[in-house]
Phi, psi and omega in degrees: 000137181287162181297322180295317178293323177295319177297316179298313180300315179296320180292317180295335179286349181288341187221158177292165184305319184292328177285327173296326176294321177296316177302313180298319179297314179299317179295317178301313181295322182291315190259343183239297190291307185296319175300320176297314181300319183283316190260338186245318183299130180296144179303324184299334181248007183287138178218138173225141180244130178230120179053033178089355179259126181270129173257144180230165176063223183293329177296319177293315181300322181292332181266353179302318178300331177293318174299320179300314179299317180297313181291325176295318177297320177297319179299309180294315183297317178285322179300317183262359181051052182290144182302321183292344180292330185303303181288324186287323177295319178299312181296321180294318179293322175295324176298323177295317179300315178298317179300322178298318179293313180299317179304316182295332179281330184267333186280124180297336181282346183285133180286345179166174183301328183297334177292327176293321177296315180298317180291328182283331186305314179299325180287326175295317176299319178294320178297320177296316179298318177295319179299318181287348182267014183310317181300334180291338184266023182256032179271000000 
């Protein structure tokens, strides 16, 4: 086995499978999606969601670098299992849960508030799992 594969294997062993999925998602967003969103996606179709409120056009384009920064911090923080990731990852995931609920209240296509609760539940579960994983972030 090459040294790079051994390093990858050792690093992935630092966290449970679900946390490795979060790491992979953060890396995908950092290196593939957000650069495409920022540099290639036309302004006319750009959308960013913050706390359940959708921004479009130039407002969305202007906030894309903030999403890029968040996902880059997540990539580094999960890869290195940094201590500061514990509170911030939990808070960001809870913000997503709140956003799901707010989105369901604001979106005309939503059949009701209960869809926001249903959409928020997996993120609340993920936030609880991250909260309970504090000892893993002590590297």
